[in-house]
N, C-alpha and C positions, 0 to 999 in steps of 0.2 A: 577592513580585514579582520580586526579583533570583533566586531559586531557580528560579521557573518560567522565566525567559529563559535561564538557564544550562542548564536541562535542554532547552529547545527548540534552543538552539545545539549542544548535545551530540549530540541526535538527528539534527540536520541534518547534522553532521559525519560522523556514522556511516554515514548514508544516502548522502552524497557519496563517502565511502570505499568503499562497497560498489558504488557505480555505476561508479567508475572501474575497480575490480578486475574487475567483470563485463565491462565494455567492453574492457579489455585482453586478457582471456580470449578474447573473441569474434575479436579481432584476432590472436591468438596471440603476444601481446606479454607474458604473465604466465603463470606455472605455475599449474596447477589441481589440487587435491586430488581423485584419484580414488576412488570408492567401489569396494569389492570386489565380485567377480562375483555372489557370493550376493546382496548387497544390491540390485544392478542388476536382477537376476532378480525379487526381491521386488517391486521398484517397477514393472516391466514387468507382472507378474501383477496387481498391484493395478490399474493402469490398464485393463488388459484386462477386468478383472472389473467395473470401473466402467462403461466404455463400453457392454458388452454387456448389463449390467443396465438401463442407460438405455434401450437399444433394445428390449429384451424388454418393459419395462414400458410403453413407448409402444404398442407394437404390441398388447399385451394389452388395454390400455384402449380402444383402437380395436375390439378383437374384442368385448368386453363392452358397449361403447356407441359405436356407429358415428356417432352425431349429433355433430359437433364443437362445435356451440353447447352441447349438453347437458354435454359433457366440460369445457367452460370454466366452466359454471354450477357443476357439481359441484366443481371446482377451487377456485372462489372460496368457495363454502360451507365447503369443508375448511379453507381458510386462515383463515376467520372463526370457525372452531370452532363452526359451526353445523350442525344436522342436515339432510342433503338431503332435500328434499321428495319424497314417493313419486311415482313417474310410471306411467302406464298403459303397459304394453309393447304392441308393435304386434299382438301376438296377441290381447291382450284388447281392443284397439280394434276389430280386425276382427270379433271375437266379438260386441261390442256392435253393430256395423252390421249383422251378419246376423241377430240377433235382431230388430232394429227392422225389418228388412225383411220377415222372416217375418211379423211381426204385421201389417204393412200389406198384404202381398200375399196372405195367407191361411195361418194355421198349420196348417190341416187338409188343404190340398193337398199333393201329393207334393213339390212344390218347397220349400213352407213348412216340411213336416216335415223334410226333408232340411237346410234352412237351420239349424233348431233344433238338430239333432243336431251338424252341422258347428261351429255357434257354441258349443256345450258343450265340444266338443273343442278348439277354438282357445282357449277360456277357460282349459281345464286346461294347454294348452301355454304360454300365457303366464304362468301361475302358476309352472310348472316353470322357465320362464326367468328370472323374478324371483328365484326361490331360488337358481338357479345364479349368477347375477350378484352376489347377496348373498354367497354362500359363497366364490366366487372372489376377491372384492374383500378379503374378511377374511383368508382363508387364503394368498393369493398376492400381490395388488398391495401390500397394506399393508406386509408385511415388506420388499418390494423398496424401496418408498419410505422406510421407516424406515432402510435402510442407506444410501441416496443422502444422506437429509437428516441423518443421524446420524453413523455410524461412518465414512463418507467424508468428511464435513466435518472431522472430527477428524483423520483422517490427512492431509487436504490442508493443514490448519494446521500440524501437526507438520513436514510436508515443508517448508513455506515457512520455518519456524524453522531447520530443517536447513540449507537452502540459504543463509539468512543467517549461520549459524555458520560454514559453509565459506568464505564469502566474507571473514568477519572473519579466519579462520585463515589463508587465503592472503594477505590484505593485512599480517598480522603477519609472515608469512614473508618477504614482499617488503621490509618495512621492516628486517628483520634483516639481510637479504642487503645492503641498501644501507648499513646502518650499520657492517657488517664491512668492506665496501668502503671507506668513509670512514676507518675506523680505520687500515686498511693503507696508505692513502696519507699519513695524518698521522703514522704510526710512533709513536703514543702511545695509551694507553688511552682509549676514548671512552666516556662515561657512556650515550651513546645505545644502545650495544650491550647493556649490562645491561638497560636500560629495555625494549629491543625484546625481548629473551630472556624477560623477566618477562611481557611482554603475549602473547608466543607461548605460553608455558605456560599462561596463563589461557585463551587462545583455544582450545588444543588440549583442555583439559579440558571446556570448555563443548560443543565440537564432539563429542567421544566420548560425552558424556552425552546429548546430542540425538540423536545416531546410534542409541544404544541404545534410546531411547524410540521412535524412528520404526521401528526394526527390529522391536520387540515389537508394534506396531501393524499393520505390514506382515503379519507371520506370523500375526496373528489372521484374515487373509482365509481361510485354510483353514477356520476354524470358520464364516465367513460362507458358504463353499461348502456346507458341510455343512447350514446352516440353510435356505439356498436350495433344496437338493436334497428337504429334507423339505417345503418349501413346494409344491415342483413336483409331488411325489407327491400332495399335497393337492388341488392343482389338477386333475390328471388324474382323480382320484377324483370330485371334483365334475362334471367334464365327462362322465365316463362315466355317472354317475348321471342327469345331465340328458338325455342323448341316449337312455339306455335308457327313460326315463319318456316320452319322446316317441314312441319306436318303439312301446310299448305302448299309448299312447293313439291312435295312428294305426290300429294293428291293430285295437283295440277298435271305432273309428269305422268302419272298412271292414267289419267283421263286422255291425255294427248296419245299416249301409246295405244290405248284401246281404240283409237280412231285410225291407226295406220292400217291399211290393208296388207295382209301377209304377215304381220307380226304376231308374236306369242305373247300374250298377257296372261299371267298365271291368275286362276280365279281362287280367292280365299274361301275356306270353309264357311258356311253360314255361321253367323254369330246372332245370338238372341239379343233383343234391345236391352239397353241398361235398365236395371231395376230402379224404382223410384228413389231409393237410398243412395245410388251412385252420385258422387260429387263431380262438379265440372272438372276438377282437376284430373280425377280418374279418367274420365271419359275423354280427355283431352290428350292424355299421355300414352295410352294404349289404344288407339282406334284401329278397326278394322276397315280398309278401304272398300266401299261397297261395289259390287259388280252391277253392271247395267241390269236394270229391273225391268220386268214386263208385268203389265196389268191383267194379261190373259194368257192362259196356256199356249204352247207352240201349236200352230196350225189353225188357231182361231182368230177371228178379227179382234184387235186390240178395242178396248172399251174407250168411248169418248169421255173425256173429263166431265163434260157437262152431264153425262148420264150418271156419274159416279156420286152416290150419296152416302153419307156417314151412316153407320150402324146406329139403332136405336140406343144401344149401350156399348160402352168400350172405348169411347172417345176419351183423350187426356190432354191436358195442356203440357206444353214443352217449351223450355227456354233454349234459344239459339246460342251455341257457343261460339261459332265463327261464321264469317261471311261465306256464302255459298252462291255461285253463279250457275243458273240453270243451263244444263247442256241443250236441252230442247224444250219444245212446248209442252211435253209432259211432266216436266219437272218444275218445281216452285223455287225461285230464287229467294235466299234467306239473307237477313242482316243479323249481325251479332247483337245478342241481349234482347231481340224482341220475343214475344211470346205468340205461339201459334197453337191451334188445335190439331191432333194428330190421332190417326186411328189406322187399323190394318184391315186389308181386304183379303178375301180367300184367294189363295194361289200367289200372293205377293212374295217376292223375295224378302227374306227375313232382315236383310240389311237396309230395308226401305220401309218407309210408312207413307200414308197419304196425309199431306199437310194442307191445312185451311188458314187463310188469313183474309177476313173480311170476305169478299166474293171471289177471291183468287184461290185455286187449289192446285195441287200438283204433287208428284213424288218428292220426297225429301230423304237424305241419307241419315240413318240413325245416329252414325258417329258424329254427327254435327249437333246433337241435341242432349239437352238434360231433360229427362223425363220427370214430370213433377207429380207429386201424389195428390 
């Protein structure tokens, strides 16, 4: 009991001494041990990393789950170490409503058939969204959370210890200074000087040791950046896969709707082929779905592909961005990443080009290509 009381009294005394030292520093009444410039830069870099990681994490969570109530629920499940229940995505819910509407309004009518087809596409979109959210959460959100809840808490704890060691060191310096001043006035050796010097040596040793521990942790922020860079690449990869899937699903849907008799399919305005400087990412994210093209004006006999010859000039190389399944014999099937020769013929729809690969030729959609210079 006596030991515990003495320890509490000692801790209270240390806390009081630190509080006095901190207050006097704030009012400029006490000297403060300054850290070197490199150490200060490490501290600033660590703080910046922590602040931006928090902001990026919060916004990424909003992107993957816009519903704030659902985010709170997922947070609680995670803290309770329980599995988050599976949710129906908005696309899957829309697909369900469309399918039910088709069943009630007539699945054999043009409207009912179209509802069913769109419902199937929306269901595939919902499944792709679910996969994207799952992948992004594991590869991107989890590592950011682990840094904030693990490494950063360790860094913050060691920084607080370093701050306490610095306050103790400066308090010892102040006591030694006062002891020497008292010794000079008394013109005799003061035992307090020896005691203060011993306390200062101990405080300096503890401060140096804690500074080294904290420095090593702060320098580890570089490894954190490397890890977050890898996670960022994984996030971009999963997002690219998701949008590519959505793009293919919608092109397939539009192609199917165009074959339905009696259905209305809006025709997009003609779009010029991408310029040679257009990057694959740009061409992939803002495509214009091509309308059905014709090689000959209305009322004339269509040209046979065997009779089509490339112009003397104006042919170009193109890299295929996505696989493309030919709808009929006039089109050329494509495989992602292959190189083909393309050119335009008079009267062709601007959304299409003639493509050649070896001895095969046919129409190809411009939005599936990256034109090379």
